[in-house]
C-alpha positions as CSV (number, residue, x, y, z in Angstrom):
1,M,-98.4,-27.9,-25.2
2,Q,-99.2,-31.1,-23.6
3,R,-102.7,-32.6,-23.9
4,I,-104.5,-34.6,-21.3
5,N,-106.9,-37.3,-22.6
6,R,-110.6,-36.8,-22.1
7,T,-111.0,-39.3,-19.3
8,S,-108.7,-37.3,-17.1
9,R,-110.8,-34.1,-17.3
10,A,-112.7,-35.0,-14.1
11,A,-109.5,-35.9,-12.3
12,A,-107.9,-32.7,-13.3
13,A,-110.9,-30.7,-12.1
14,S,-110.9,-32.6,-8.8
15,A,-107.2,-31.9,-8.3
16,V,-107.7,-28.1,-8.9
17,A,-110.7,-28.0,-6.6
18,A,-108.7,-29.9,-3.9
19,S,-105.9,-27.3,-4.2
20,L,-108.4,-24.4,-3.8
21,L,-110.0,-26.0,-0.8
22,L,-106.7,-26.7,0.9
23,S,-105.7,-23.0,0.4
24,A,-108.9,-21.9,2.0
25,A,-108.5,-24.3,4.9
26,C,-105.0,-23.1,5.7
27,G,-106.2,-19.5,5.7
28,S,-109.1,-19.9,8.1
29,A,-108.9,-19.7,11.9
30,A,-112.3,-20.3,13.3
31,S,-113.0,-22.3,16.5
32,R,-115.9,-22.9,18.8
33,A,-116.0,-23.7,22.5
34,S,-118.8,-25.3,24.5
35,S,-119.4,-25.7,28.3
36,S,-121.8,-27.8,30.4
37,S,-123.3,-26.9,33.8
38,E,-123.4,-29.2,36.9
39,R,-126.2,-29.7,39.3
40,S,-125.7,-27.6,42.5
41,G,-127.9,-29.5,44.8
42,I,-129.9,-26.3,45.8
43,P,-133.7,-27.0,45.9
44,S,-135.6,-25.7,42.9
45,A,-137.8,-22.6,43.1
46,A,-140.8,-24.8,42.7
47,A,-139.9,-26.9,45.7
48,M,-139.2,-23.9,47.8
49,T,-142.6,-22.3,47.1
50,S,-144.8,-25.4,46.9
51,G,-146.0,-24.9,50.5
52,L,-146.7,-21.1,50.2
53,P,-150.2,-19.7,49.5
54,A,-150.9,-18.5,46.1
55,A,-150.5,-14.8,45.4
56,P,-153.7,-12.8,45.3
57,G,-155.4,-12.9,42.0
58,S,-153.3,-15.9,40.8
59,A,-154.5,-19.4,40.2
60,G,-153.0,-22.1,42.4
61,P,-152.1,-25.6,41.3
62,A,-155.6,-26.9,42.3
63,D,-157.5,-24.1,40.5
64,A,-159.0,-26.0,37.6
65,S,-161.0,-23.1,36.4
66,A,-158.0,-21.2,35.1
67,P,-157.6,-21.6,31.4
68,A,-154.4,-23.3,30.1
69,A,-151.9,-20.9,28.6
70,H,-150.4,-21.9,25.2
71,A,-147.5,-19.6,24.3
72,A,-146.7,-19.6,20.6
73,P,-143.0,-19.1,19.7
74,P,-142.4,-15.6,18.4
75,A,-142.0,-15.3,14.6
76,A,-138.7,-14.0,13.3
77,P,-139.0,-10.4,12.2
78,A,-138.7,-9.8,8.5
79,A,-136.0,-7.3,9.1
80,A,-133.9,-10.0,10.9
81,L,-134.3,-12.4,8.0
82,A,-133.2,-9.7,5.6
83,S,-130.2,-8.8,7.6
84,A,-129.0,-12.4,8.0
85,P,-125.3,-12.7,7.1
86,A,-124.6,-13.6,3.5
87,G,-122.9,-17.0,2.7
88,R,-120.3,-18.0,0.2
89,C,-121.4,-18.0,-3.4
90,R,-121.8,-21.6,-4.5
91,T,-121.2,-22.9,-8.1
92,G,-124.9,-23.7,-8.7
93,T,-125.8,-20.0,-8.2
94,L,-123.0,-18.6,-10.4
95,K,-122.8,-17.9,-14.1
96,A,-119.4,-17.4,-15.8
97,R,-118.2,-15.6,-18.9
98,V,-115.0,-14.1,-20.3
99,G,-115.4,-10.4,-21.1
100,T,-113.8,-8.3,-23.8
101,T,-110.2,-9.2,-24.4
102,D,-107.6,-6.4,-24.5
103,A,-104.8,-7.2,-27.0
104,G,-101.5,-5.6,-27.4
105,A,-97.8,-6.5,-28.2
106,G,-98.5,-10.3,-28.0
107,Q,-100.2,-10.0,-24.6
108,R,-103.9,-10.7,-23.8
109,Y,-105.9,-9.4,-20.8
110,A,-109.5,-10.3,-20.1
111,P,-112.0,-10.3,-17.2
112,L,-113.3,-13.6,-16.1
113,V,-116.8,-12.6,-14.7
114,L,-118.8,-14.5,-12.1
115,T,-122.4,-13.4,-11.7
116,N,-124.7,-14.2,-8.9
117,T,-127.9,-15.8,-10.4
118,G,-129.4,-16.8,-7.1
119,S,-132.1,-15.0,-5.1
120,R,-129.9,-14.2,-2.1
121,T,-126.8,-12.1,-1.6
122,C,-123.5,-14.1,-1.4
123,W,-119.8,-13.4,-1.5
124,V,-116.7,-14.6,-3.3
125,Y,-113.1,-14.5,-2.0
126,G,-109.8,-15.6,-3.5
127,F,-108.7,-17.2,-6.7
128,V,-110.5,-19.4,-9.3
129,G,-109.2,-22.6,-10.8
130,L,-108.9,-23.1,-14.6
131,I,-108.5,-25.9,-17.1
132,M,-108.5,-25.3,-20.9
133,I,-110.1,-27.8,-23.2
134,D,-109.5,-28.2,-26.9
135,G,-111.9,-28.7,-29.8
136,N,-111.8,-32.5,-29.4
137,G,-112.8,-32.3,-25.7
138,D,-109.4,-33.1,-24.4
139,A,-107.9,-31.1,-21.5
140,L,-104.9,-28.9,-22.4
141,R,-102.0,-28.3,-20.0
142,T,-103.0,-25.3,-18.0
143,R,-100.6,-23.5,-15.5
144,T,-102.6,-21.1,-13.4
145,R,-100.2,-18.6,-11.8
146,R,-101.7,-16.5,-8.9
147,E,-100.5,-12.9,-9.0
148,S,-99.2,-11.3,-5.8
149,V,-102.4,-9.4,-5.0
150,Q,-104.1,-9.5,-1.6
151,P,-107.6,-11.1,-2.0
152,R,-110.6,-9.4,-0.5
153,R,-114.2,-10.4,0.0
154,V,-116.6,-9.2,-2.7
155,T,-120.3,-9.2,-1.9
156,L,-122.6,-9.9,-4.7
157,R,-126.3,-9.0,-4.6
158,P,-128.6,-11.0,-6.9
159,G,-127.7,-10.2,-10.5
160,A,-124.3,-8.5,-9.6
161,G,-121.0,-9.7,-10.8
162,A,-117.3,-9.7,-9.9
163,H,-114.2,-10.4,-12.0
164,A,-110.8,-11.9,-12.0
165,R,-108.2,-10.5,-14.4
166,L,-106.7,-13.1,-16.7
167,H,-103.4,-12.5,-18.6
168,W,-101.7,-14.8,-21.1
169,T,-99.3,-14.4,-24.1
170,V,-99.7,-15.5,-27.7
171,V,-96.0,-15.3,-28.5
172,P,-94.3,-18.8,-28.6
173,S,-91.3,-19.1,-26.2
174,G,-88.6,-21.6,-25.5
175,T,-89.1,-24.7,-27.7
176,E,-92.6,-23.7,-28.8
177,S,-93.1,-23.3,-32.5
178,S,-96.9,-22.8,-32.1
179,C,-99.4,-22.7,-29.4
180,P,-102.5,-25.0,-29.2
181,R,-105.9,-23.4,-29.4
182,S,-108.5,-23.9,-26.7
183,A,-112.2,-24.1,-27.3
184,R,-113.6,-24.2,-23.8
185,L,-112.6,-23.3,-20.3
186,M,-113.5,-25.1,-17.1
187,I,-113.8,-22.7,-14.1
188,I,-113.8,-23.7,-10.4
189,P,-115.0,-20.8,-8.3
190,P,-113.1,-19.9,-5.1
191,D,-113.4,-22.6,-2.4
192,E,-115.7,-24.7,-4.5
193,V,-115.5,-28.3,-6.0
194,A,-118.1,-28.2,-8.8
195,H,-117.1,-26.4,-11.9
196,L,-118.6,-24.2,-14.7
197,E,-117.7,-24.6,-18.4
198,I,-117.8,-21.8,-21.0
199,P,-116.6,-21.1,-24.5
200,F,-113.0,-19.9,-24.6
201,A,-111.3,-19.6,-28.0
202,A,-107.7,-18.6,-27.3
203,E,-104.1,-19.5,-28.1
204,V,-102.2,-19.6,-24.8
205,C,-98.4,-19.8,-25.1
206,G,-95.8,-20.2,-22.4
207,D,-96.7,-23.9,-21.8
208,G,-100.3,-23.0,-21.0
209,K,-99.5,-20.3,-18.4
210,I,-102.4,-18.0,-17.4
211,D,-101.8,-15.3,-14.8
212,V,-104.8,-14.8,-12.5
213,R,-105.7,-12.1,-10.0
214,P,-108.2,-12.7,-7.1
215,M,-111.8,-11.8,-7.5
216,E,-112.4,-8.0,-7.6
217,P,-115.6,-5.9,-7.7
218,G,-117.2,-5.0,-11.0
219,T,-117.2,-6.8,-14.4
220,R,-114.6,-4.8,-16.2
221,L,-110.8,-4.5,-16.0
């Protein structure tokens, strides 16, 4: 398996993040429209009523005895703040870990868990980006293959988590006689640029191929 020198780790992470952002941009279809009004030339209400007597019980323009009114802007109700729509989960409010690995017949399956450590509800949608790193701190060739599973938005309350199922093989194939062992894993959350880095001791064969499913509810497979 090909190694990438240490200085290219940042470039590799940037390339993966750019790919995720491009996918998100192609899938979005939001637009906004704005309009402006023109002056109609009709006299204003103040001009039309300036010559009329004041209504009974009301203070006219010359009534200096009337106290000035100062209207304070209404405060936003607490219920409205609580019901504000949740935004996308950002890297800075997420914690990552790889759950228990299920092994069998040379195959490995494990949940990659993202937990909301922030104080507000947020959501995740889509696929993560991955880069394996060896014990020397060098990036290993990582081929992240997205499985044909329709993504869905997963809402995370503070402290809640979602997972993406990872699959890889430990059986050498093709010209491989052995498979390099990773020590750590760089993770780029969906639609994000900044990354997380966690321990990941695994032998990934198949020229570094890891099959990934989109984010799903829960923290277990």
